[in-house]
Steps between C-alpha positions, in 0.01 A plus 500: 500500500258577218194343343240579235149599604251605230784586260661720765851416616473515881824538696514428872772685689574258783776696674347663813772765530618680189778683680827325413677626187556146368136397553376821340729450200392139450130584540520793259694294245243221514211746459667660197551156342132421552399811304640320195303184586165680529367360171165677522670821618345478849703472821367490855742518792352357821667640813303299759814370674693828501503679837786747451635678193796738475515817294745317272226248419257783432749629245514155339119496477509835319753349256270199457208733428701691239615176339140377485392826337776465242409136430125579503436266792203579725639489857294471816583433867287313753497403866721792604523510881361808675842635604640471148183650350552797732855543366364491144249769599756724673736481201219550247565160345139400562417734211752327271436136584167322459455342843219260598400356836521142387592288201141445388429876491809549285399219262153654466665834422699334219170366367343848514806642322425263213802292604738747337688813589 
């Protein structure tokens, strides 16, 4: 599910376990499609419902990041659960992704960025 908030396309990942290959594929495909829909070139992925994430999904997020860079879309993540944030830290992905504690913090960061990339 996605919605607009202050010109930012906000995507809510509602699947609590991103472990199954089919679910990962569908989620990644939907996220990539939304990159094209980000009219103002700003995409926020809210992970508040996600409790578990496989390494395959981490790979898909790296692909999403690269696609956003190519399309000049400013990508941010919010509401990442503690356990998943720890995985991002261990793998060094916390240095690649812009991760915020909650959706409002991420939206404020877009504002500080001048709403662009």
